[in-house]
C-alpha positions as CSV (number, residue, x, y, z in Angstrom):
1,M,7.0,8.6,-21.0
2,P,3.4,7.4,-21.4
3,V,0.5,9.4,-20.0
4,D,-3.0,8.0,-19.6
5,Q,-6.4,9.3,-20.8
6,L,-6.5,11.7,-17.8
7,N,-3.0,12.9,-18.5
8,R,-1.5,11.1,-15.5
9,P,2.1,9.9,-16.0
10,L,3.6,6.6,-14.8
11,K,5.8,7.5,-11.8
12,D,5.3,4.9,-9.1
13,L,5.6,1.2,-9.2
14,R,4.3,-1.0,-6.4
15,I,5.6,-4.6,-6.5
16,S,3.9,-7.4,-4.7
17,V,6.7,-9.8,-3.9
18,T,4.4,-12.5,-2.4
19,D,0.7,-13.2,-1.9
20,R,1.4,-14.8,1.5
21,C,1.1,-13.1,4.9
22,N,1.6,-14.1,8.5
23,F,-1.3,-11.9,9.6
24,R,-5.0,-12.3,8.9
25,C,-6.3,-8.8,9.1
26,P,-10.2,-8.7,8.6
27,Y,-10.0,-5.8,6.1
28,C,-7.6,-7.7,3.8
29,M,-7.2,-11.4,4.4
30,P,-10.0,-12.6,6.9
31,A,-8.9,-15.7,8.8
32,E,-12.2,-17.5,8.2
33,L,-11.6,-17.4,4.5
34,Y,-7.8,-17.7,4.3
35,G,-7.1,-20.6,6.6
36,K,-4.7,-23.5,6.4
37,R,-6.4,-25.0,3.4
38,Y,-6.2,-21.8,1.3
39,Q,-4.1,-22.3,-1.8
40,F,-1.7,-19.5,-2.4
41,L,0.3,-19.2,-5.7
42,P,2.6,-22.1,-6.4
43,K,6.3,-21.2,-6.6
44,S,6.3,-21.7,-10.4
45,Q,3.8,-18.9,-10.9
46,V,5.7,-16.4,-8.6
47,M,8.1,-14.0,-10.3
48,T,11.7,-14.8,-9.6
49,F,14.0,-12.0,-8.4
50,E,15.6,-11.8,-11.8
51,E,12.1,-11.5,-13.5
52,T,11.1,-8.9,-11.0
53,T,14.2,-6.9,-11.6
54,R,13.9,-7.1,-15.4
55,L,10.3,-6.0,-15.4
56,T,11.1,-3.2,-13.0
57,G,13.9,-1.9,-15.2
58,I,11.4,-1.8,-18.1
59,F,9.0,0.3,-15.9
60,V,11.8,2.6,-15.0
61,G,12.6,3.1,-18.6
62,L,9.0,4.3,-19.1
63,G,9.3,6.9,-16.3
64,A,8.9,5.1,-13.0
65,T,11.3,6.5,-10.4
66,K,9.8,5.3,-7.1
67,L,9.4,1.7,-6.1
68,R,7.5,0.2,-3.2
69,L,7.7,-3.5,-2.2
70,T,4.5,-4.9,-0.8
71,G,2.7,-8.2,-0.4
72,G,1.1,-10.0,1.2
73,E,3.8,-9.5,3.7
74,P,7.1,-8.9,1.9
75,L,9.3,-10.0,4.8
76,V,8.0,-13.6,4.5
77,R,9.7,-13.8,1.1
78,T,13.0,-15.6,1.5
79,D,16.1,-13.5,0.9
80,I,14.1,-10.3,0.3
81,S,17.2,-8.2,0.9
82,T,18.8,-9.8,-2.2
83,L,15.9,-8.5,-4.3
84,V,16.3,-5.0,-2.8
85,G,20.0,-5.0,-3.8
86,M,19.1,-6.0,-7.3
87,L,16.5,-3.3,-7.6
88,S,18.7,-0.6,-6.1
89,S,21.2,-1.2,-8.9
90,I,18.7,-0.1,-11.6
91,K,19.7,3.2,-13.0
92,G,17.0,5.8,-12.7
93,V,15.5,4.4,-9.4
94,E,15.3,7.3,-7.0
95,D,13.5,5.8,-4.0
96,I,12.8,2.2,-2.7
97,A,10.4,1.8,0.1
98,M,8.6,-1.2,1.7
99,T,5.2,-1.6,3.4
100,T,5.3,-4.3,6.1
101,N,3.3,-5.3,9.1
102,G,6.6,-5.1,11.0
103,Y,6.4,-8.4,12.8
104,L,9.6,-9.7,11.3
105,L,11.2,-6.4,10.8
106,A,13.7,-6.5,13.7
107,Q,15.6,-9.4,12.1
108,H,15.7,-7.8,8.6
109,A,16.0,-4.1,9.1
110,Q,19.8,-3.7,8.9
111,A,20.2,-6.1,6.0
112,L,17.5,-4.2,4.1
113,K,19.2,-0.9,4.7
114,D,22.6,-2.3,3.6
115,A,21.0,-3.7,0.4
116,G,19.6,-0.3,-0.6
117,L,16.2,0.1,0.9
118,H,15.5,3.7,1.8
119,R,12.6,3.6,4.2
120,V,9.7,1.6,5.6
121,T,6.0,2.1,6.2
122,V,4.7,-0.1,9.0
123,S,1.1,-1.1,9.3
124,L,0.0,-0.7,12.9
125,D,-3.7,-0.4,13.5
126,S,-3.5,0.2,17.3
127,L,-1.1,0.3,20.2
128,D,-3.7,-1.3,22.4
129,D,-2.5,-4.9,22.6
130,E,-6.1,-6.3,22.9
131,V,-7.3,-4.4,19.8
132,F,-4.1,-5.2,17.9
133,R,-4.5,-9.0,18.6
134,K,-8.1,-8.8,17.3
135,L,-7.1,-6.9,14.1
136,N,-4.2,-9.1,13.1
137,G,-6.3,-12.2,13.2
138,R,-3.5,-14.3,14.7
139,D,-3.5,-13.1,18.3
140,F,0.0,-11.7,17.9
141,G,1.0,-9.1,20.5
142,V,2.1,-5.6,19.5
143,G,5.5,-5.9,21.1
144,K,7.4,-7.5,18.2
145,V,6.1,-4.8,15.8
146,L,7.3,-2.0,18.2
147,E,10.7,-3.8,18.3
148,G,10.7,-3.9,14.5
149,I,10.0,-0.2,14.2
150,Q,12.8,0.6,16.6
151,S,15.2,-1.6,14.7
152,A,14.2,0.2,11.4
153,S,14.8,3.5,13.1
154,D,18.2,2.4,14.4
155,A,19.1,1.2,10.9
156,G,18.2,4.5,9.3
157,L,15.2,3.3,7.3
158,T,13.6,6.8,7.8
159,P,11.4,8.6,7.7
160,I,9.2,5.9,9.2
161,K,5.5,6.1,8.4
162,I,2.9,4.2,10.5
163,N,-0.2,3.2,8.6
164,S,-3.5,2.6,10.6
165,V,-6.7,1.5,9.0
166,V,-9.5,3.0,11.1
167,M,-12.7,1.0,11.5
168,K,-15.7,2.3,13.4
169,G,-16.3,0.5,16.7
170,V,-13.0,-1.4,16.4
171,N,-10.0,0.9,16.8
172,D,-11.4,4.4,16.2
173,T,-11.1,5.3,19.9
174,T,-7.3,4.7,19.9
175,V,-6.5,7.1,17.0
176,A,-5.3,10.0,19.2
177,D,-3.1,7.6,21.3
178,L,-1.4,6.3,18.2
179,A,-0.9,9.8,16.9
180,R,0.6,10.9,20.2
181,W,3.0,8.0,20.3
182,C,4.2,8.6,16.7
183,K,4.6,12.3,17.5
184,E,6.7,11.6,20.6
185,N,8.9,9.1,18.7
186,G,9.4,11.0,15.5
187,Y,7.3,8.8,13.3
188,I,4.7,10.0,10.8
189,A,1.2,8.6,11.6
190,R,-1.0,8.0,8.6
191,F,-4.7,7.1,9.1
192,I,-6.5,5.3,6.4
193,E,-10.3,5.3,5.8
194,Y,-11.5,1.7,5.8
195,M,-11.8,0.8,2.1
196,D,-13.7,-1.7,0.0
197,V,-10.6,-3.5,-1.2
198,G,-11.1,-6.9,-2.7
199,N,-14.5,-8.7,-2.5
200,L,-14.3,-10.7,0.8
201,N,-14.0,-8.3,3.7
202,D,-17.7,-7.6,4.0
203,W,-17.1,-3.8,3.7
204,Q,-20.0,-1.5,4.5
205,S,-19.9,2.3,4.2
206,D,-21.2,2.7,7.8
207,Q,-18.0,1.1,9.1
208,V,-16.0,4.0,7.7
209,V,-14.6,6.7,10.0
210,S,-14.1,9.7,7.8
211,A,-10.9,11.6,7.6
212,T,-12.7,14.7,9.0
213,E,-13.7,12.7,12.1
214,I,-10.2,11.2,12.5
215,L,-8.6,14.7,12.3
216,E,-11.1,16.1,14.8
217,R,-10.2,13.4,17.3
218,I,-6.5,14.1,17.0
219,D,-6.9,17.9,16.9
220,A,-8.9,17.9,20.1
221,E,-5.8,16.6,21.9
222,L,-3.0,17.6,19.6
223,P,-3.8,20.8,17.7
224,L,-3.3,20.5,13.9
225,E,-3.0,22.8,10.9
226,A,-3.0,21.9,7.2
227,T,0.2,21.8,5.3
228,E,1.2,21.4,1.6
229,P,1.8,18.1,-0.1
230,N,5.4,16.9,-0.6
231,Y,4.9,16.2,-4.3
232,P,2.1,16.1,-6.9
233,G,0.0,12.9,-6.5
234,E,0.8,12.3,-2.9
235,V,-1.8,9.9,-1.4
236,A,-2.0,11.3,2.1
237,K,-3.3,14.8,2.9
238,R,-0.7,16.3,5.3
239,W,-1.3,18.1,8.6
240,R,1.3,19.3,11.0
241,Y,1.2,19.8,14.7
242,K,0.9,23.5,15.7
243,D,3.7,23.1,18.2
244,G,6.0,22.2,15.2
245,S,6.9,18.7,16.5
246,G,5.9,16.6,13.5
247,E,3.0,15.8,11.1
248,V,0.2,13.4,10.5
249,G,-1.4,12.2,7.3
250,V,-4.9,11.0,6.3
251,I,-5.8,8.9,3.3
252,A,-9.4,9.7,2.5
253,S,-10.2,7.7,-0.6
254,V,-13.8,7.0,0.5
255,S,-14.9,10.5,1.7
256,V,-12.6,12.6,-0.6
257,P,-11.6,10.6,-3.7
258,F,-8.2,11.5,-5.1
259,C,-8.0,9.5,-8.3
260,G,-7.3,12.6,-10.5
261,D,-3.5,12.7,-9.9
262,C,-2.8,8.9,-9.4
263,T,0.6,8.0,-10.9
264,R,0.8,4.4,-9.5
265,A,1.1,1.1,-11.3
266,R,0.9,-2.2,-9.5
267,L,2.7,-5.4,-10.4
268,S,1.2,-8.5,-8.8
269,T,3.1,-11.5,-7.5
270,D,2.5,-13.4,-10.7
271,G,3.6,-10.6,-13.0
272,N,0.3,-9.0,-13.9
273,L,0.0,-5.2,-14.3
274,F,-2.9,-3.5,-12.5
275,T,-3.5,0.2,-13.0
276,C,-5.7,0.6,-10.0
277,L,-5.8,-0.8,-6.4
278,F,-9.5,-1.6,-7.2
279,G,-8.8,-3.2,-10.6
280,S,-10.5,-6.4,-11.6
281,V,-8.4,-7.6,-14.5
282,G,-4.6,-7.3,-14.9
283,L,-2.3,-7.5,-18.0
284,D,-0.1,-10.5,-18.0
285,L,3.6,-9.5,-18.4
286,L,5.3,-12.5,-17.0
287,G,3.8,-14.9,-19.6
288,P,5.1,-13.0,-22.6
289,M,8.5,-12.4,-21.0
290,R,8.9,-16.2,-20.2
291,N,7.9,-16.9,-23.8
292,G,10.7,-14.8,-25.2
293,A,9.3,-11.3,-25.5
294,S,12.0,-8.6,-25.8
295,D,12.2,-5.7,-23.4
296,A,10.9,-3.4,-26.1
297,E,7.9,-5.7,-26.7
298,V,7.1,-5.8,-22.9
299,A,7.5,-2.0,-22.8
300,G,5.0,-1.8,-25.6
301,L,2.4,-3.8,-23.7
302,I,2.9,-1.6,-20.6
303,N,2.8,1.6,-22.7
304,G,-0.4,0.6,-24.5
305,T,-2.2,-0.3,-21.3
306,W,-1.1,2.8,-19.4
307,S,-2.0,5.1,-22.4
308,A,-5.5,3.7,-22.4
309,R,-6.0,3.9,-18.7
310,T,-9.1,5.7,-17.4
311,D,-9.2,4.3,-13.8
312,R,-11.0,6.4,-11.2
313,Y,-12.7,3.9,-9.0
314,S,-12.9,6.0,-5.8
315,E,-14.6,8.8,-7.7
316,L,-17.1,6.3,-9.2
317,R,-17.7,4.7,-5.8
318,A,-18.6,8.1,-4.4
319,S,-21.2,8.6,-7.2
320,M,-22.7,5.2,-6.3
321,H,-24.0,6.9,-3.1
322,Q,-25.4,10.0,-5.0
323,P,-29.2,10.3,-5.8
324,L,-28.8,9.1,-9.4
325,S,-31.3,7.0,-11.4
326,V,-30.7,3.3,-11.4
327,E,-29.7,3.4,-15.0
328,A,-27.1,6.2,-14.4
329,K,-25.6,4.8,-11.2
330,P,-22.4,2.8,-11.7
331,Q,-22.6,-0.8,-10.6
332,P,-20.0,-2.4,-8.3
333,Q,-17.5,-4.7,-10.1
334,P,-15.4,-7.6,-8.8
335,K,-11.9,-6.4,-7.6
336,I,-8.5,-8.0,-7.2
337,E,-7.8,-8.9,-3.6
338,M,-5.4,-6.4,-2.0
339,F,-3.0,-9.0,-0.7
340,K,-2.2,-9.9,-4.3
341,I,-1.2,-6.4,-5.4
342,G,-0.3,-4.6,-2.1
343,G,-1.9,-1.5,-0.7
């Protein structure tokens, strides 16, 4: 199994099955930039299910054991449960999860479970219908997402995690309400600091609500205590409720960077390998594969890229705000848009 220059192994593979989405969230795919005229990838450039399965098998052979299907919105990909079934048949895969906005989840949950999906993470930035409509950019009400979450629970796609990106002045006042709802229903709330993903969401550091502030808001109403991670490299820092009725997580890549134990590779919709969520240039794997490269040759490309990996963007971002000389301060670089490689 390859390890990178910081001794991090390849354990997790995040697969973007489509660059399309039915939402237009301002922190990912702002509606004013991704309107009806925006040109998404043509079908010929999108990995087929067979190509995705073959590439995934090669990653698993190099040590990946956990898969996560992302997008865009993965449920807009036709027959997505078929791909889940193909991936679940790969020997060595221990866990298959999906991140979804949940809007179409009710009609897919049972088929996904039957095909071999283990669990889902649903992006839900607020229970407040007005705030939710504003944040999804399409004026969709929250009701269909709640219905999807219930359907996933009924199908056994558990434990269900609820992801919420917290933005100052937008949904930060609804944090405790969402945490309480998750606690009462047996879901795991995970609050994410607003990050500078991509290049087009007009991110400013003063829009970030820090993990510390998020936890303080929850703890004031639902007392918390820190708990241990489930496994090395876990993204969210875990806190449990003092009354023993569940847990909450915070992802603090802005205020407390955690690049040091990152084991995640990302495969874009068009078959490019990215070794960081904030990467700018990917390694084309689909082209060589379509041109006749063997599994061993593709594995060699992956191995070489991972072995040379030095990514630690969040740590470098933190240093951009330190009192360094202009010469010493890292300069921001263009980044891949998040909807092309998932979260």
